[in-house]
SEPABA-946493 format. One line per 8 residues: number of its first residue (from 1); their letters; for each residue y, z, x of C-alpha. Coordinates in pm, 1 decimal. Example, Ala and Ser with C-alpha at 12.3 -4.5 7.8 and 13.67 -1.06 7.14 Angstrom:
BEGIN
1 = AS = -450.0/780.0/1230.0  -106.0/714.0/1367.0
END
This chain:
BEGIN
1 = MKTKLTTL = 8.8/5.5/-18.1  221.5/111.2/257.6  152.1/-218.8/493.8  244.0/-451.0/142.6  576.7/-220.5/64.5  662.1/-319.5/454.7  603.2/-676.5/405.0  812.8/-688.2/91.3
9 = FVAIVMTV = 1099.7/-509.9/251.2  1079.8/-779.6/553.8  1097.8/-1071.7/303.6  1393.6/-919.7/118.8  1564.7/-894.0/444.0  1502.1/-1216.5/562.1  1603.3/-1353.6/204.9  1941.1/-1211.9/231.7
17 = GFTAQAQI = 1966.6/-1337.0/574.5  1899.6/-1699.0/483.0  2148.9/-1654.1/165.4  2402.4/-1526.7/373.7  2376.3/-1795.8/624.5  2346.0/-2072.9/329.8  2673.6/-1962.3/216.8  2836.4/-2114.0/510.1
25 = SEECMTTG = 2824.2/-2510.9/460.9  2704.5/-2732.4/714.8  3055.0/-2872.3/728.3  3226.1/-2514.6/787.3  2983.8/-2515.4/1074.1  3096.2/-2818.0/1237.4  3431.9/-2737.8/1189.6  3390.7/-2419.5/1333.8
33 = SIFNEAAK = 3209.3/-2569.3/1638.6  3517.8/-2796.5/1709.4  3772.3/-2493.2/1667.4  3547.9/-2254.8/1883.4  3538.6/-2530.7/2173.0  3894.0/-2595.5/2193.0  4021.6/-2219.6/2138.4  3809.4/-2120.0/2424.9
41 = VKNWDAAR = 4005.0/-2322.3/2678.0  4347.3/-2234.0/2458.0  4380.2/-2593.6/2380.9  4593.3/-2478.9/2056.8  4696.1/-2816.1/1963.9  4326.1/-2957.0/1936.9  4216.7/-2622.4/1754.2  4542.1/-2630.3/1514.6
49 = APFAKLRK = 4365.4/-2852.2/1255.5  4028.4/-2721.9/1223.8  4167.2/-2363.1/1231.1  4372.9/-2473.6/930.8  4070.0/-2620.5/758.4  3838.2/-2328.0/825.7  4109.5/-2066.6/697.9  4154.7/-2295.2/374.8
57 = DCPNWSLA = 3787.6/-2373.9/296.0  3554.1/-2117.9/513.8  3759.5/-1809.3/523.5  3405.5/-1613.0/619.3  3290.7/-1846.6/870.7  3283.3/-1623.4/1155.1  3510.6/-1327.7/1305.7  3590.4/-1578.9/1575.3
65 = LYQYGEKL = 3835.2/-1754.2/1317.6  4044.0/-1433.0/1342.2  4015.1/-1332.8/1676.7  4082.2/-1689.8/1831.1  4343.0/-1757.3/1533.1  4538.9/-1460.8/1649.5  4568.0/-1591.4/1976.9  4653.7/-1924.9/1894.3
73 = LKADLKAA = 4946.9/-1786.9/1633.4  5072.3/-1540.9/1911.7  5114.0/-1843.9/2127.8  5309.8/-2045.6/1838.8  5532.3/-1716.0/1791.1  5613.1/-1723.9/2134.3  5709.1/-2046.2/2148.3  5935.8/-2051.1/1836.1
81 = SGEQEKAV = 6255.1/-1897.0/1744.2  6467.9/-1787.5/1437.3  6359.4/-1864.0/1098.5  6027.6/-2046.6/1248.9  5954.0/-1688.9/1427.0  5960.2/-1544.5/1144.7  5748.2/-1746.7/940.2  5499.4/-1760.6/1199.7
89 = AQDLILLL = 5518.1/-1395.6/1225.4  5474.0/-1396.2/850.0  5161.0/-1623.9/889.8  5002.0/-1405.1/1155.5  5027.2/-1086.7/960.9  4845.1/-1271.0/659.8  4591.5/-1367.3/901.6  4518.4/-1012.4/974.5
97 = QQREQYFP = 4513.1/-910.0/618.9  4257.8/-1186.4/591.2  4042.5/-1077.2/834.8  4012.6/-711.4/701.2  3951.8/-905.4/357.1  3678.7/-1084.2/492.5  3540.4/-883.3/821.3  3583.4/-538.2/674.1
105 = GKTDKGEN = 3325.3/-353.7/861.1  3455.3/-512.4/1225.2  3775.8/-439.8/1186.4  3984.6/-107.2/1242.8  4212.8/-56.6/963.4  4435.4/184.6/1141.8  4459.1/-89.9/1456.3  4527.2/-378.2/1199.6
113 = AADQAQIM = 4796.5/-210.4/1017.2  4984.6/-100.7/1317.2  4959.7/-484.2/1497.0  5115.6/-585.2/1131.9  5408.8/-329.9/1175.6  5467.6/-420.1/1536.5  5486.4/-796.5/1453.7  5743.4/-665.6/1158.5
121 = FDSKIGTK = 5952.0/-492.3/1424.0  5927.4/-747.8/1715.7  6029.4/-1046.2/1447.2  6289.0/-835.9/1266.9  6113.0/-854.5/940.7  6213.0/-635.0/678.0  6455.7/-312.4/725.3  6371.5/-61.7/1000.4
129 = KSQFDAFQ = 6266.2/156.0/707.4  5998.7/-88.2/585.8  5897.6/-137.1/958.8  5851.5/229.5/1014.6  5685.4/278.4/703.8  5429.5/53.3/786.2  5339.1/200.1/1100.2  5330.0/515.7/913.3
137 = KAFQLDAA = 5075.0/389.4/676.0  4860.8/281.1/985.6  4885.6/617.5/1129.0  4776.3/779.7/822.9  4491.1/499.6/771.8  4304.3/536.6/1083.4  4546.2/714.7/1399.1  4239.7/756.3/1634.0
145 = SISSAKSI = 4188.4/361.2/1612.4  4567.0/300.1/1743.5  4561.2/265.9/2131.2  4853.9/34.5/2223.6  5103.9/205.1/2390.3  5385.8/-18.4/2254.2  5292.3/65.5/1894.9  5292.7/462.5/1937.3
153 = YTRFKLAV = 5632.0/438.1/2105.1  5782.9/188.7/1851.3  5701.3/405.9/1546.8  5882.9/682.7/1740.0  6188.0/508.3/1834.7  6200.0/354.6/1477.4  6224.4/750.2/1337.8  6489.0/823.4/1595.7
161 = DLYKEGAQ = 6730.6/481.2/1485.5  6657.4/584.5/1116.4  6788.9/956.6/1183.7  7102.1/815.9/1408.6  7176.5/576.4/1162.3  7226.8/804.8/834.9  6974.1/1082.5/835.9  6695.1/868.9/643.8
169 = IPLQDVFD = 6449.0/1101.1/844.5  6464.9/1473.9/904.4  6551.0/1622.5/1264.2  6288.4/1846.6/1233.9  6033.6/1535.3/1142.4  6164.1/1337.3/1453.9  6090.0/1641.0/1677.7  5734.9/1671.8/1539.1
177 = LYDDTQSK = 5685.8/1299.7/1560.6  5811.3/1320.4/1921.6  5521.2/1576.3/1981.8  5276.6/1384.9/1821.7  5409.4/1066.9/1998.5  5352.0/1216.5/2334.0  5019.0/1378.8/2275.4  4870.6/1034.1/2144.5
185 = LGKEATIL = 5027.4/877.5/2448.8  4855.9/1126.5/2666.2  4539.0/1135.6/2502.3  4495.4/750.5/2533.9  4608.9/746.5/2872.3  4347.6/999.9/2951.8  4060.0/771.4/2814.1  4167.3/530.6/3040.4
193 = DSKLQALL = 4242.3/733.4/3374.3  3858.8/872.2/3338.4  3754.0/511.3/3334.5  3954.5/419.2/3610.3  3871.7/728.5/3796.2  3504.1/678.2/3784.0  3552.6/325.5/3923.5  3783.3/474.4/4194.3
201 = DKEEAGTA = 3536.7/746.7/4288.1  3255.2/488.4/4331.9  3468.3/277.5/4558.3  3590.9/594.3/4756.2  3236.6/689.1/4796.8  3166.8/362.4/4993.7  3012.8/141.3/4711.0  3183.1/-184.2/4661.8
209 = LSAKEKRR = 3291.3/-281.7/4307.0  3166.1/-581.0/4155.5  3396.6/-852.9/4067.3  3376.1/-710.0/3683.5  3453.0/-354.0/3796.0  3728.2/-486.6/4002.9  3890.8/-669.6/3684.3  3822.3/-369.1/3507.8
217 = VKGYETNL = 4040.1/-171.4/3774.0  4326.6/-397.4/3750.2  4335.3/-377.3/3378.8  4324.0/-38.8/3356.2  4601.1/24.6/3619.8  4826.9/-227.0/3383.6  4764.8/-70.3/3082.7  4814.6/264.7/3236.0
225 = RAFGIFGG = 5164.5/131.4/3374.2  5284.9/37.8/3016.4  5176.4/394.5/2899.9  5398.1/538.6/3152.3  5691.3/302.5/3085.5  5661.8/394.3/2695.0  5610.0/774.9/2772.0  5926.3/797.4/2974.8
233 = STDGAMGA = 6111.9/568.2/2691.0  5997.2/804.9/2424.4  6167.8/1106.1/2648.7  6474.2/856.4/2650.5  6467.9/783.9/2298.2  6475.3/1166.8/2249.2  6758.1/1208.7/2471.4  7019.2/1487.0/2373.9
241 = LGNCENLV = 6824.1/1561.6/2027.1  6589.0/1762.5/2182.9  6821.2/1982.7/2407.9  6894.2/2352.1/2345.9  7219.8/2286.9/2195.9  7051.8/2089.4/1874.6  6759.5/2302.3/1856.3  6929.3/2663.8/1845.6
249 = PLYQKDFE = 7140.5/2602.3/1579.1  6851.9/2406.3/1356.1  6653.1/2685.8/1382.4  6912.1/2953.3/1355.1  7043.2/2835.3/1018.5  6696.2/2919.3/847.7  6603.6/3226.6/1054.9  6707.0/3466.6/811.7
257 = SMKNDKEW = 6496.0/3290.5/517.2  6198.6/3213.2/723.7  6167.5/3554.3/994.2  5869.7/3649.5/797.2  5711.2/3308.5/761.2  5434.0/3327.0/1063.7  5386.8/2961.7/1061.1  5735.8/2886.5/1044.8
265 = IKKAAGRL = 5822.8/3085.0/1357.3  5516.1/2949.8/1561.2  5614.9/2610.0/1531.2  5989.8/2678.0/1587.5  5935.7/2939.0/1885.4  5688.1/2685.5/2018.4  5949.6/2415.4/2019.5  6209.4/2634.9/2192.7
273 = AGKDCTDT = 5956.4/2714.8/2452.1  5888.7/2400.2/2511.4  6236.6/2277.7/2577.6  6301.3/2617.8/2816.3  6533.3/2770.7/2530.7  6364.5/3088.7/2597.9  6676.2/3290.9/2723.0  6850.6/3294.2/2382.9
281 = DLFKQMVE = 6872.3/3580.9/2141.1  6732.9/3356.4/1865.6  6399.0/3319.1/2109.1  6349.4/3674.8/2123.6  6427.3/3759.6/1767.6  6147.8/3484.3/1678.3  5895.5/3661.5/1935.8  5947.0/4005.7/1798.2
289 = SLHRLEPS = 5924.6/3872.5/1439.3  5603.4/3677.3/1522.5  5414.8/3998.2/1714.6  5545.1/4209.7/1413.3  5385.1/3965.7/1149.2  5075.7/3878.1/1365.3  5000.5/3968.2/1697.3  4833.5/3685.0/1846.1
297 = AKSAKYLG = 4765.4/3449.8/2164.1  5097.3/3282.0/2084.2  5307.7/3613.0/2071.5  5137.1/3724.1/2359.4  5233.9/3398.7/2535.7  5595.5/3436.6/2432.9  5592.4/3812.7/2548.9  5486.6/3684.4/2856.3
305 = ILAGNRGD = 5805.8/3481.4/2868.0  6052.8/3707.0/2772.2  5875.6/3942.6/3053.8  5948.8/3691.8/3314.0  6285.2/3625.1/3197.3  6378.3/4011.5/3259.1  6180.9/3997.3/3603.9  5869.3/4210.1/3510.1
313 = SAAESRYY = 5575.0/3997.3/3701.6  5341.8/4257.1/3618.5  5383.2/4247.3/3223.3  5435.9/3856.2/3245.9  5115.5/3790.1/3424.0  4923.7/4043.9/3171.4  5054.7/3914.1/2867.7  4938.3/3517.7/2980.4
321 = QEAIDLET = 4597.8/3622.4/3053.0  4603.4/3806.3/2709.3  4730.9/3511.9/2554.5  4440.6/3283.7/2729.8  4167.6/3579.7/2608.2  4289.0/3521.6/2257.5  4356.6/3147.9/2256.1  4138.9/2899.5/2065.1
329 = DPTERANA = 4372.5/2576.0/2113.0  4258.4/2404.3/2448.5  4673.9/2250.2/2486.7  4778.7/2630.9/2456.2  4518.4/2796.6/2678.3  4632.6/2503.7/2924.8  4976.7/2606.1/2901.3  4894.6/2960.1/2976.0
337 = YYRLAEKA = 4691.1/2878.6/3284.7  4995.3/2658.8/3418.5  5235.9/2949.5/3383.7  5000.7/3187.0/3571.9  4918.1/2885.1/3867.1  5323.5/2864.2/3888.1  5333.7/3199.3/4004.2  5043.3/3202.0/4202.7
345 = RKSGSYGK = 5205.7/2850.7/4379.9  5565.7/3029.5/4419.5  5424.3/3328.6/4555.4  5239.8/3099.1/4835.1  4888.9/3145.9/4713.0  4796.9/2782.2/4701.9  4392.6/2837.2/4670.9  4467.4/3049.7/4379.0
353 = ARGLYNKA = 4723.0/2839.3/4229.1  4512.7/2520.8/4232.7  4228.9/2704.8/4052.6  4461.1/2786.5/3799.6  4587.7/2407.6/3752.5  4253.5/2291.4/3747.9  4168.0/2543.7/3466.5  4479.4/2421.0/3274.1
361 = LSEDASYG = 4343.9/2074.0/3326.9  3993.2/2143.4/3203.5  4143.8/2265.9/2894.8  4382.0/1982.3/2850.8  4327.3/1695.0/3061.3  4627.4/1531.6/3016.3  4848.6/1782.3/3180.4  4973.8/1581.6/3425.9
369 = IAYLRIAA = 5247.7/1845.2/3560.6  4928.7/1992.9/3708.1  4834.4/1722.8/3915.8  5195.0/1686.9/4087.1  5196.1/2070.1/4172.3  4863.0/2031.5/4338.5  5011.6/1734.6/4500.2  5326.5/1914.4/4624.3
377 = MYAASANN = 5085.1/2181.4/4760.4  4890.8/1950.2/4977.9  5190.8/1778.7/5102.6  5349.2/2131.6/5204.6  5039.9/2237.3/5383.2  4965.5/1867.2/5579.9  5075.2/2038.1/5899.3  4819.7/2339.2/5856.1
385 = CGENAFDK = 4514.5/2136.9/5756.7  4414.7/1936.8/6044.5  4255.9/1957.5/6371.7  4478.5/1678.2/6541.4  4817.4/1462.2/6440.5  4615.0/1188.6/6276.4  4410.7/1408.0/6054.5  4704.6/1633.3/5941.4
393 = RAVYWLAA = 4915.0/1324.3/5850.9  4593.9/1169.2/5643.2  4680.4/1486.8/5394.2  4939.7/1261.9/5268.7  4706.8/1030.2/5134.5  4518.4/1296.4/4917.0  4874.8/1426.8/4798.3  4962.5/1070.2/4725.1
401 = STAERAGR = 4624.0/977.7/4523.0  4673.2/1323.1/4323.6  5034.7/1246.6/4230.1  4939.0/934.1/4102.3  4698.7/1074.0/3880.2  4996.3/1286.5/3707.4  5136.3/973.6/3587.8  4829.9/815.3/3475.6
409 = VSPSLAGT = 4706.3/1104.2/3234.9  5061.4/1190.0/3136.1  5244.6/861.2/3096.3  5621.2/1051.2/3065.8  5542.2/1136.3/3407.3  5460.2/802.8/3561.1  5786.8/712.0/3727.6  5814.0/1061.5/3893.0
417 = ANKTAANY = 5440.4/1052.5/3956.5  5460.2/699.9/4140.0  5806.0/735.9/4332.2  5658.4/1101.3/4454.5  5317.9/921.7/4575.3  5500.3/652.2/4735.8  5714.4/915.9/4948.0  5378.4/1076.3/5028.6
425 = RGYAPNKA = 5261.6/740.3/5146.1  5544.2/713.2/5383.4  5415.5/1016.8/5573.1  5090.6/915.5/5615.7  4925.6/715.3/5912.3  5058.5/332.4/5908.8  4837.2/42.4/5988.5  4925.5/70.0/6362.0
433 = DIFQSGKA = 4801.9/431.2/6364.8  4480.2/336.1/6176.1  4379.6/83.9/6422.1  4474.2/290.1/6734.0  4252.8/594.1/6557.3  3971.1/382.4/6498.3  3922.2/571.9/6188.1  3954.8/263.7/5947.6
441 = GQTIKIGC = 3696.0/329.7/5658.9  3592.1/673.7/5762.2  3606.3/1000.2/5556.2  3816.7/1286.3/5709.6  3715.5/1624.7/5628.0  4038.7/1849.0/5549.6  3982.2/2230.3/5619.3  4206.4/2541.6/5527.5
449 = WIGSSVRV = 4263.7/2628.9/5165.2  4235.2/2260.9/5082.4  3847.6/2229.8/5140.7  3866.2/1803.3/5034.9  3832.9/1478.0/5222.0  3975.8/1169.4/5215.8  3907.2/795.6/5289.3  4116.1/644.0/5548.3
457 = PSN = 4208.7/308.4/5429.2  4030.3/4.2/5608.5  4281.1/-270.1/5539.7
END
């Protein structure tokens, strides 16, 4: 009986498959083949006629219709101007909508909607409000599928513009969106960085990368640069809106009515702490209210900040450790570890500081500032951590690569991180030094508190 049921199931599946295939006519298959061959070599003039026919008569022919069709229309869009540009842009939006209609299972709804919103913005279709609403819809549909640095940034830039042009968006919403934007940029950049670092580690270990892996490295580096640019642009767009002069009055006017609202205080105090507005009476009042309402990891952290402000180092460290012990949010734990690491670094305890910075990174891999701090400690220790002049200067290569990683995992730091790395490399041995040392391609072990190694460039 079981065998008969299995045979029947297979027969049904095969019948469905043949039926689905039969729905694609021979003429559609032929037209599709012509379109495919032309599109593969980017011969858009030859691809245009079969593309139009497929869209009209065979919209469910293949996903390739929409993948190659998008490239075709983007090529047209690049060459168009004026009203023609808008017409092509609107047709491209329609194509993306048709893709979701005919191939919903192979289309990420959030990403697809964000692509449409980006086209609206780039080609000035609709108002800024309608463009912003289109981005909001995309993020509400499926934010996880949106990985374009440009789209993540554009949504925020539109929010800032709308606020500045007439407060169509409340200032608090702009602040919230800033946090969300930087978090999203950091998360997506961290994913790319982990992929890039795996290949760089493989190469560092002496294993040659394949041609495909080298292309991936180049692609990851290009995309990470884009995240760096847009991360910095996000800070630029925020500008003076996010300074203490704006934040303190914003929260001061609501404090009396909200001072018993735990969630409001957590959010407001977090924003003030994030922008270093912690030496204000308002911040002190918020912390005291929060600790009265709900002693927690957050209130402990803020008490630590206040202790630091008044110079009580022992109490500061105690409160930060209490915050770590109570905290369940990895990002908040990372912040507390970072503050402890800063104290250790400033006191000259570099080994302890690095351990704490690494704990911050283990909680939040996008905490790029920790890499910059570790790099600075490496550079400061170069003269003490090598057996000879060449090995001591080689420490700067380690400092440079560590600084670069800060920009990869935290896009808003990319500009600073890359300049810092370039500066460190300027102190490292040059090509002539490498040649004279005879150490090209070798791995140098670095002693003292660093306890690491660095590979000498081979060319």
